[in-house]
N, C-alpha and C positions, 0 to 999 in steps of 0.2 A: 504494500500500500504506500503510495507516494502522496505528498501534500505540496501544494503551492500555497504559501501562507505568508502573512505578516503578523507581527506581535506587538502588543501594547503593554504587556504585563510588567516589563522592566521599568517602563515609564511610570506605571501605577505604583510600583513598590517605592519609588523615590518620592511619591507625593503623599504618603500617609501622614496625617496631621495629628495634632494633640486632641484629646477628648473634648467634646463640647460640654460645657457645664450645664447642669440641670437648671431649669428656670420655671417660670410660671407656665401654666397649661396653655396660655395664649401665645407663647413664643412661636416664632415663625418656623414652619417645617417646609423645607424645600424638597420637592419630590421630582424625581426624574423618571421618565418613561418614554416609550415610543408609541406612535399612532397606529398600533397593531392591536387587533381584537383581543389577543391573549394578554396584552399588557395595558389595556385601556381602563382598568378600574379607577385610576386617579382622575381620568377625564370625566368619567361618569359621576364620580363623587363631587367633583368640582362643579360641573354644570347642573346637576340635580340639586345642589345645595346640601348634600349630606355632610360634608366637612363643616360647613358653616353652622348647620343645626346642631352638630356635635360639639360646638364650641372650639373648633380647631382652626388655626390660622395657617392655611396651606397654600403654597405657591407651586403650581405644577408647570414644569418645563418639559417640552417635547423635544426629544433628541431624534436624530435620523437613524441611529443604530443603537443596539443594546450595549455595544462596546463603549459608546459615548457616555451612557449612563454609568457604567462601571468606572470609567476614568474619572468622571465628575465626582462620584462618591469617594473614590480613593484620594482625590485632591481636596475634599471637603467643600466642593462647590455646591453640593446638595447634601441633605441629611439621610435620605432614603430613596429607594427605587425598586424596580423589579428586574430580576435576571433569572437565568436558568441554572440548574445544579452544577453543570460542568464548568461554566464560567466562574461561578462562585468558588468552587473547589480549586480551580486553577489559581485563582487570586489568593486563596488561603495558603496554598503551597508556596506562593511567592511572597509570603509575609504580610499579606493584607488581612487585617482582623475583621473579616466580614462574617455575619451570621444572618440566617433567615429568621423571620419571626411570624410570618403569616402567609398562607397560600394565596396564589393568584389564580390563573387559569388551570383547569385540570383537563385530562385527555378527552378529546372528541376525535374518534378514529377517522372521520371523514374530512377533517380539516387539513390533513397533510398526507401526501401520497407520492410514490415514486412513479414517474410517468415516462413514456417513450413516445416516439412519433407514431401516428396511426398506421403507417405501412412498415413499421420497424419489424425486423425478424426476432426481436427480443421479447420473450414471454415469461421468463423466470430468472431467478438469481444466477444460475450457472451460465446463462446466455451472456451475462455481463462480464464474465471473467476476461481480464486483459483490457477492459474498456476504460474510457474516461467518463467520470460521472460528475454532475454538477451539484453543489451544495451551497447554502447561503453563508456558511462560516466554517472555517477549518479548525481542527483540533477543538471542536465545541460539540455540544450535544447533537447539533445538526449532522455532523459527520459521523459521530459515534454510532448513531442508530443505523446509518447506511452500512457501515462495515459489519456491525453485529448482525443485521438482517441478512446480509450476503452469506455469512457463514452458517447462520441458523437455517437457511433455506437452500442449502446445497451449492452455494457459490464459494469463491475463494477471494476473500477480501484483500489478501496480500498481493493480488494481481492487478488491482484497480488503481487508477489515479484519480484523486479528488481535486477539483478545481473550484475556486470560489466565484460565484456568479450572483448578482442581485436577483431577488425573486422576480422583479419586473422583466428581467432579460432571460430567464430560464427557459420559458416556453419557446422563444425564438431560437435559442441555442440548441434545443432538442430538435426542432423542426429542420434547422440547417445542418444538423449532424455534427455540430461542434462538440457536443457531448452525446453519448449514447442514451443517457437517461439522467433525470434530475429529480431531486426531492423538492416538491413545490407545495407551498402552503397558501392558505386563503389570504386575499381574494384572488390571487393569481391562479390558484387551482381551478376555481369555477370558470374563469376565462379560458384556461388551457383546455379543459374538457369540452367547453363549448366550441373550441376551435379544432377539435378532433384528436387531441392528444389522448393517449390510452394509459390507464392506470394498471400497473402490474404488481403493486404491493403497497403495504402500509408499514414502512420501516419502524415507526415508533411503537409498534406492537411488541418489540423486543423488551420494553420496560414493563409490560403487563397491561392490565386493563384500567386500573385506577391509580394514577400518579399525577404529580404536579408537572405542568409544562413550564410554569414560572412561579416565582414566589417573591414576596417583599423582603428586602434585606437592608441592613444598615451596618455600620461599624460596631463591633462589640463594645467598645468604650463609650460610644454614643448611647447604645441601648442601656448600659449599666448606669449611665449618668442621667437618663431620662426615662426610667422604667414606667412611671405613672403616665407620662405623655404618650409613650408607645402603646401602652395598654388601651388608652383612649383612642389612639389612631387605629389599632387593631380592631376594636369594636366597630369603628366606622367602616373599615375595610370590609368586614363580613356583612355589615348592613348593606353596603354597596353590592356585594356579591349576590345577596338575596334579591335586591332590586333588579340588577342586571339579568339574573336568571329568569325573572318573571315579567320583564318589560323589554322584550326584544325590539319592538318598533321604536321605542323611545331611545334605547341605547344605540340602535342603528343610526338614528339621526345625529347623535353626538359623535359617534365614530366617524361618520361621513364628514362632519364638520371639520374635525381635526386632521383626518387623513387625506382630505380632498378627494375621496372616492365618491363615485356616483351612488346616491342613496339606494337606488333600486338594486345595484350590485351588492351592496352590503346586506340588504334584506334577503337576497337570493343565496348568498354564500353560507357555508356551514359555520356556525358560530361557536365560540368558546364557552363552555360551562365554567363557573367560578367556584372554587372550593370554600368550605366553611370551617376547615380545620387543616392543620399541617402536622402530619405524623411522620416518623422516620421511615415507615414503609413506603411512603409516597416519594421518597428521595433516594433510598438505598440502591434500587436497581441501577440508577445512573452511576453511582459511585463504584459499584461492583464491576459493571461493564467498562467504565472509564479506566479502572485499574487494569483489568484484563487486557485491554487494547492499548495500554500505555498512553492514554490521554491524561492520566494522572500518575504521578511518581509514587504515591503511597496509597495503601488501602485505608480509606477514610470511613468513619462511622457517621451515619446521618445524624444521630443524636448529638454529636459534637458540633454540628453546623447549625443547629436549631436553638435559638435563644429561649430560655425559660422565662416567660413573662407572667 
């Protein structure tokens, strides 16, 4: 397995700041996220007034990538945000004191799929041996489930090359034959299927059927210094999850506003369900497979990465 990659973790490690002192519950909480359905809870809570009604003073900043959120938190430009398990574990291995404290999106099998061109000769994992595959991020959860899915389904992950491609360009890369297949998520997946691309697998199945796609995180020192504030925020997060899970049309309008996507497309695409708890079992499969495939240097315990609030 070969990777074409860039890294920002060394930059992050140099930016770890001192703990933020505890203060009044009205203190500003700067939240970083992306305008992606799985990471959109802060946008829903802001626009629906959930933060305000909870007495929280929250400023939500939208980043173009999840890496931008992690970098900003490492440099104390924000207090909290949402990321995935492998990104956080990699950061921890590089000396960044990050911990999860609340679940964000959980798994919806239809949100992410491995697709090939309509006339492609590829139908199963072994057909992709020796081929170049597209992923949204390298040495991250997005690539991990590709290689694990290959091996679990009769392919040979060591024979493939992974290249990083933005979700918006993946379908065209598959059609042109730049890559043999690509893992595409919503809303690009709905568009890709409408344009004739064919689904041959759901690589995220390797983590099980109930797990976190992303979770809220902060620096451990910030959590320790602001436990009461974070408990208040966590309660608002889970109130937002309940609201979003039961108000798809309203949340679609908010997501379309921030993502600049067409509202009808947002309503058509497969949406993320949001979790109401975060347990080690929702995180451990990432860590086990991450260590197995050398995405992580150490075998980590999920319980060590979840703050006790």
